[in-house]
N, C-alpha and C positions, 0 to 999 in steps of 0.2 A: 528847798521848797520855793523860796522866794523867786529864784532864777526861773523855775519851771512856771510859776504864775505869771511872771513877766513875759515869757516867750509865748505862753498860751493866750495872754491877754485876759486873765482872770484873777481873782483874788486868791491868796494862799489858803483861805477856808474852802474854796472850791476845789483846790488841789487836794486838801486834806479829805474832803468828801469823796472824791474819785479814788484816792488811795484806800480809803475805808469802804469802798463799794456802796455809798449811799445811793438810794434810788432817786433822790431829789435832783440829780444832775441830768441835764439832757443828754442824749446820746452824741450830738454834735459837740457839745462842750467836752464831754468825756473823752471823745476821740482826739480833740485838740490837746487836752492835757496829757493823754497818753503818748501822743506823738512828741510833745515837748519833753517828757520824761525820757523817751527813748533817744532823741536827739542829743540831750545833755547827759545821757547815761546815768540819770538819777535812780537811786534805789532807796525806798522807804527805809528809815531807821527803825528797826524792829523794837529795840530797846525803848525808844521814845514813844512808839505806839503802845507797848505794854503798860508804860507809865500812865498814859491817858486813858486807855480802856480797862486796864487791870486785868488783861488777858494776854498770855504769852504765845497762844496758839502752838504750844508745844506739849507733846505727850511723852511720858517717861516709858521706857521699855526695860524691864528686868529680864535678863536672859542668862541661861545656864548652858555652858559648853557650846559656844557658837562654832566650835570646830566640827560638830555633828552636822550632817545634812539636814535633818528635821528643823532643829532650832535656828540654823542659819538661814534656811529658806523661809521659814516663818518670819524671822527678823526682816528680810528683804521685802516680803509681802506686806508686813506692817508699814514699813518705811514708804513704800510705793503708795499704799492706800491713804496714809496720813498726808503725803505730798499732793495727792489728788484732791484733797478737801482743804488744802492751805495750811496744813500743820507740819511742823518739823518734829523729829524725835530726838530724845537724848537717851543714851543707852547706859545702863549699869550692868556689867557682866560679872556674875558672881563667881568667886574662887571656890566656893563650896556650897552645898546645899544644907544650910542649917538657919536656925532663927536669927542668930546674930547677923550673918551675911545679908539676909533679906532686910532685916531692920536698918542696917548701914546703907543699903542700896535705896531703900524707900526714903530715908532721911536725905540722902544725897540729891535724889530727884526732886523731892519736895523743896529743898533749899534752891532749886532753880525755877521754882514756882511753876512746875508742870501742871497742866489742867486735868490730868488723869494718868493712870499707871496701868499698863499692860504687862502681866507676868507670864513669860513663856515658861511653862512648867511641864516638861515632858516626863518628869519622874514622879511617882506617887508619893515619894518622901517629901516633896515640896509642899504638899497640902497642909502639913503640920505647921510649916513656917508661915504659910498664908494666913493661919488663924490670928496672927499678930499684924495684920496689915492695917495701915492707918484707916480711921473711920472718917476722917474729915476730907478725903479726896476719893473720887471714884477709882476702883481697882477692879480689874477683870483678868481673870486666868484664861490662858490659852492651852488646852490640853491638860487641864488641871484635875481630871478625874472628878473626885468628889470634894472639890475645894470649897472653903467656907465663904467664898466670894463668887459673884456671877462668873460663869464659865462658858467658853466656847470650845467645843471639842468635836473631833471626829469620831464616829462610832467604829472603833478599830476592829471589833468582832464582825460587824456586818461587812466592813470593807474586805477583810480576809476571806469571808465565806464567799462574797461575790467574785473576788479574784480567783479563788480556787475553783468555783463552779465554772467560771469562764475558761480557765485553763483545761479543766477535765472535759468540758463539752466541746472545746474547739481544738484540742491537741491532735495534730496529725503527724505522727512520728514519720521522719524522713530518713532516720539513719539509726543504726544500732544504739548509739548513745542516747538519742532522743527517745527511741522507744523504751529503753531502760529507765530513763527518768520519769516518763509518763507511767510506766508500770509501777515504779517505786512510789510515785506520788498517789496513784490510785489505791495501792496496797495500804500505804500509811494512812489515807484518808478513810478506807474502810476499816482499819483496825481502830480508828478513833471513833467509829460510829458513824462515819460519813457515807454518802452514797456515791457510787461511782458508775460510770457508763462504760 
């Protein structure tokens, strides 16, 4: 940091203010400091910043079976969203869906001083394990059904209904196989009480 300050012609406190995005630094000075950081290849020490601010800018993510498309794509989306707002993620992948595995994952993430935990919970059996989530750190479930923590979820029934309605209304059979699929879908939908066109 001292080298950056010397090259930019400012104090090390000004460099610190730029690194911490303080609004008290003029735009001209900020640009000089950023240019000096780039020229010297300087990277802020995240551990030092965490000691000073008491914040790690890290979120924990508990995931189940990341070999499945849904949880894997959710994990990717969470990582990108976190990065966009200046956070990193630390991942705890569960070997099984039970209270003990969740407890160990929560403890491991909390030992890393994460600022919050996101639990990707695509199975309804995970909601029981979430009853024992830590109370001293924010925890949010993604796809948690009726989880005992705040939950973000997709309305699967509505999505399936909209997709089926779209397929039924726009299906234009082009071959015998396609025609058979459309007919089969319509018959099954009708037998389940759905409407067909």
